[in-house]
C-alpha positions as CSV (number, residue, x, y, z in Angstrom):
1,X,-49.0,34.3,-13.1
2,X,-47.0,31.6,-11.3
3,X,-43.9,31.9,-9.5
4,X,-42.2,29.5,-11.6
5,X,-43.1,31.9,-14.5
6,X,-41.8,34.8,-13.1
7,X,-38.5,33.4,-12.6
8,X,-38.3,32.5,-16.1
9,X,-39.1,35.7,-17.2
10,X,-36.6,37.6,-15.1
11,X,-33.6,35.2,-16.0
12,X,-34.8,35.8,-19.7
13,X,-34.7,39.6,-19.2
14,X,-31.6,39.3,-17.3
15,X,-29.8,36.9,-19.9
16,X,-30.9,39.5,-22.6
17,X,-29.5,42.5,-21.0
18,X,-26.5,40.9,-20.1
19,X,-25.6,40.3,-23.7
20,X,-26.5,43.4,-24.6
21,X,-24.5,45.4,-22.7
22,X,-21.3,43.8,-24.7
23,X,-22.4,45.6,-28.0
24,X,-23.4,48.6,-26.3
25,X,-20.6,49.3,-24.4
26,X,-17.9,48.1,-27.1
27,X,-16.8,51.4,-28.3
28,X,-17.2,53.4,-25.0
29,X,-15.2,51.4,-22.0
30,X,-11.6,50.9,-22.5
31,X,-10.0,48.2,-20.6
32,X,-6.6,48.3,-19.4
33,X,-3.9,45.8,-21.3
34,X,-3.4,44.3,-18.1
35,X,-7.0,43.5,-17.6
36,X,-7.4,42.5,-21.0
37,X,-4.7,39.9,-20.9
38,X,-6.0,38.6,-17.4
39,X,-9.5,37.9,-19.0
40,X,-8.0,35.9,-21.8
41,X,-5.9,33.9,-19.4
42,X,-9.1,33.5,-17.5
43,X,-10.8,32.1,-20.4
44,X,-8.2,29.8,-21.4
45,X,-8.0,28.5,-17.6
46,X,-11.8,28.0,-17.7
47,X,-11.6,26.2,-21.1
48,X,-8.8,23.8,-19.7
49,X,-11.0,23.0,-16.4
50,X,-14.1,22.3,-18.4
51,X,-11.8,20.1,-20.7
52,X,-10.5,18.4,-17.6
53,X,-13.4,17.6,-15.9
54,X,-15.1,16.1,-18.9
55,X,-12.3,14.3,-19.8
56,X,-11.6,12.8,-16.4
57,X,-14.4,12.2,-14.6
58,X,-17.8,10.4,-14.8
59,X,-20.6,10.5,-12.1
60,X,-18.2,12.2,-9.5
61,X,-15.5,9.8,-10.4
62,X,-12.5,8.7,-12.4
63,X,-13.7,7.7,-16.0
64,X,-10.9,5.3,-16.9
65,X,-7.8,5.5,-18.8
66,X,-9.7,5.0,-21.9
67,X,-11.2,8.6,-22.3
68,X,-8.3,10.7,-21.3
69,X,-6.3,8.8,-23.6
70,X,-8.5,9.6,-26.5
71,X,-8.7,13.2,-25.6
72,X,-5.1,13.0,-25.8
73,X,-5.4,11.6,-29.3
74,X,-7.5,14.3,-30.4
75,X,-5.3,16.9,-28.9
76,X,-2.4,15.8,-30.8
77,X,-4.2,15.4,-34.1
78,X,-5.6,18.9,-33.5
79,X,-2.4,19.9,-32.7
80,X,-1.0,18.1,-36.0
81,X,-3.8,20.2,-37.9
82,X,-5.9,17.3,-39.1
83,X,-9.1,18.0,-40.4
84,X,-12.1,18.1,-37.6
85,X,-13.1,15.0,-38.5
86,X,-10.1,12.7,-38.2
87,X,-9.7,14.7,-34.7
88,X,-13.0,13.1,-33.8
89,X,-13.0,10.0,-35.4
90,X,-9.3,9.2,-34.3
91,X,-10.2,10.3,-30.5
92,X,-13.3,8.0,-30.6
93,X,-11.7,4.7,-32.2
94,X,-8.6,5.4,-29.6
95,X,-11.0,5.3,-26.8
96,X,-13.0,2.5,-28.3
97,X,-10.2,0.2,-28.9
98,X,-8.7,0.9,-25.6
99,X,-11.9,0.0,-23.8
100,X,-12.4,-3.1,-26.1
101,X,-9.1,-4.4,-25.1
102,X,-10.5,-3.9,-21.3
103,X,-8.3,-0.7,-20.4
104,X,-11.7,1.0,-19.6
């Protein structure tokens, strides 16, 4: 067995074990309320950071103003509870129009 296969198997077993811990310990471990609040806040911060990186950067630099504007349009449409297809098409259309207009 090559080293690559061994690493892949070790990662697969580790991933499976990590995912198994949640259901196995679900009823046995009780976290304090403050810890649960911090975990929820951490999840929100992580999602916002991923959104910001994806919306604002491309290839290590600024992506231009069209992409963040499209994300903003999509966010407003989602906040107004528009259907998912309308949110995606609105964001894509606004980005396309801005890029067509030369905003970049």
